N, C-alpha and C positions, 0 to 999 in steps of 0.2 A: 489548490493554492497557487498563487502567483507571486513572483518576486519582481520588483521594479525599483528604479532609481528615480528619485526626483531631485530638483535642485534644492539645496538648503535655503530655508527662507530668509536668513540674514547673511549667509556667506555663499555667494553665488559661484564661487570656485569649488565649493563642496557639494557632496550629494548625500542624500538620506536614503537607506534602503528600507522599502516598505514591503511587508509581507501581507498581501491580500488574503482575506478569509481566515486569517489567524486571530479570531475574535475572542479568544478566551485567555484568562490570565494563567490557566494551567499549561497552555502552550508555552507561555513565556517562561515558566518554571522549567519545562522540559528543555526548551532551548538554551536556557542558562547552564543547565546540567551538561548538555552535550558540548557547549563551547568550552566550559571548565575542563571537561574530561578530554575532549579532542584537540584543543589548543593550549592545554596546560595553562588556562587562564587563571587569574586571581581577582576574586570579588573585592573591590576597593570601597564601594559605597552602595547603600540601598536606601531608596526614599519611597515611602509608601503614603499615598494620600487617599482621599476618599474614593476617587474612581481612577487614579493614576499610579503607576509603578514605574520607578526609574532605577536601573541597576547599571553600575559601572564596573566594568571588567577590564583588567589589564592583559592585554595579549600582544606578545612580541614588542613590548616597550610602548605601546600605544593604548589609549583609553578607548574602549568600545562602549557606547551607551545603548542599552536595551531599554526602550521605552513602551510601556502599554498604556492605553488610554481607552476607557470603556466605549467611548464614541469613535475614535480614530483608529483603533487597532493596534498593531505591533509595528514598531520601527527600530532601526539600528542607525546609530551614527558613529563614524569612524573618520578621522582626518587624514589617516594615512591611506593613499590611494591603492597601493599594492595590497596592503592587508584588507581593504575593502573588497577588491576584487577576489581575494582569496575566500573571504567570507561568502561572497555571492556564490561562487563555484561550490563551496561547501554546502550552503543552503540548498542549491539546486539538486545536489546529489543526496543530501539528508531527506529532502521532500520529494524526491523522485520526479523532478520537473524536466 
C-alpha cells in the first residue's frame, strides 16, 4: 500500500490523503475501528450509498472524513494540518510503510 497527499479539488490550500491499493470496504471498517481506538475518535455521521461510504469521525476537536468509493478507493480529509500529519504518520506505522 502507498499513502500520498493530493490537493483538495475545491480547496487548494488543503490536501486529501489517499491510500492506494486499499480497494475494499472491509479495509475502511478496519481503519475506522483503528482510528476510534487509537485516537479516541467519535463517529459523528455515516452515509452509505450504492457504491460509496462516508464516515465522519471527530478527532482532537476536528472532523476527519473517511471516504470509500468502489471506483476511486479510500481517502481521508482533515482540515487541521497538524492532525493530518499525525494521521499520515499513524497510517505509515499501521501499514508498515
